[in-house]
C-alpha positions in Angstrom: 0.0 0.0 0.0 1.3 3.5 -0.8 2.6 5.2 2.3 0.4 8.4 2.2 -2.7 6.3 1.6 -1.8 4.1 4.6 -1.3 7.1 6.8 -4.7 8.5 5.9 -6.4 5.2 6.4 -4.7 4.7 9.7 -6.0 8.0 11.0 -9.5 7.4 9.7 -9.6 3.9 11.3 -8.3 5.2 14.6 -10.8 8.1 14.7 -13.9 6.2 13.4 -13.2 2.8 14.8 -11.5 3.5 18.1 -11.9 7.0 19.2 -15.6 7.3 18.3 -16.8 4.3 20.3 -18.0 3.5 23.8 -14.5 4.5 25.0 -15.8 8.1 24.8 -18.3 7.2 27.6 -15.4 5.9 29.7 -13.3 8.9 28.9 -16.1 11.3 29.9 -16.4 12.6 33.4 -14.4 14.6 35.9 -10.6 14.5 35.1 -8.2 13.6 37.9 -5.7 16.1 39.0 -2.1 15.2 40.1 0.6 17.4 41.6 3.2 14.7 41.3 2.6 14.3 37.6 2.6 10.5 37.6 -0.6 10.1 39.7 1.3 8.6 42.6 -0.4 11.2 44.8 -4.0 10.2 43.7 -6.1 7.5 45.4 -9.6 6.3 45.1 -11.6 5.8 48.4 -14.1 3.0 48.4 -16.2 1.8 51.4 -13.7 -0.9 52.1 -10.3 0.5 51.2 -8.2 3.2 49.5 -6.7 2.2 46.1 -3.7 4.1 44.7 -4.6 5.5 41.2 -1.7 3.7 39.5 -3.0 0.3 40.8 -6.6 1.0 40.0 -8.4 -1.0 37.2 -9.9 1.9 35.2 -11.8 -0.1 32.7 -13.9 -3.2 33.6 -13.8 -6.5 31.8 -17.3 -5.8 30.5 -16.3 -2.4 29.2 -13.2 -3.8 27.5 -15.3 -6.5 25.9 -17.8 -4.0 24.6 -15.1 -1.7 23.4 -13.2 -4.4 21.5 -16.4 -5.7 20.0 -17.3 -2.2 18.7 -13.8 -1.7 17.4 -13.7 -5.0 15.5 -17.2 -4.5 14.1 -16.3 -1.0 12.9 -13.0 -2.0 11.3 -14.7 -5.0 9.7 -17.4 -2.7 8.3 -14.7 -0.3 6.9 -12.8 -3.1 5.3 -15.9 -4.4 3.6 -16.7 -0.9 2.3 -13.3 0.2 1.0 -14.6 -0.1 -2.5 -17.7 2.1 -1.7 -16.7 5.5 -3.0 -19.5 7.4 -1.2 -18.6 5.7 2.1 -14.9 6.6 1.7 -15.8 10.2 0.8 -17.9 10.5 3.9 -15.2 9.0 6.0 -12.6 11.4 4.5 -14.8 14.5 4.9 -15.5 13.7 8.6 -11.9 12.7 9.6 -10.2 15.6 7.8 -12.0 18.0 10.1 -12.1 15.9 13.3 -8.4 14.7 13.2 -6.8 17.8 11.6 -4.6 18.4 14.7 -3.5 14.7 15.1 0.1 13.7 14.6 1.1 11.8 11.5 1.4 8.1 12.2 4.8 6.5 12.6 5.8 3.2 11.0 6.7 0.8 13.8 9.0 -1.3 11.6 10.1 -3.4 14.5 6.6 -4.2 15.6 5.0 -7.6 15.0 7.9 -9.0 13.0 7.3 -12.6 13.8 9.5 -12.8 16.8 6.9 -12.8 19.6 7.7 -10.1 22.2 4.8 -9.4 24.6 6.2 -5.9 25.3 5.6 -4.9 21.7 2.3 -6.6 21.0 
């Protein structure tokens, strides 16, 4: 695939199939402040204990399952419609405006090369 086309497709997939999903509901809410900068000074108080922010599970198994299902379904739908010119034009028009301040993607040439490394998966 031509590099510029791959960059545009990556941004469009990320925006439409990842960013614009149920993860937005999880991302919404009151942001957490930290003076330390690494959240080591933040804790969550529950009826039974205090949990340091850095040890807190911030997305439940059910939320992760719903998120991944939505991402897979949206990517699948895009892949099935790559030859639908009107769909691609709508996708382009939306993402050009919505992702105009995003960084260009980087080619992670050492990623997923066939040598299994869990730190890079």
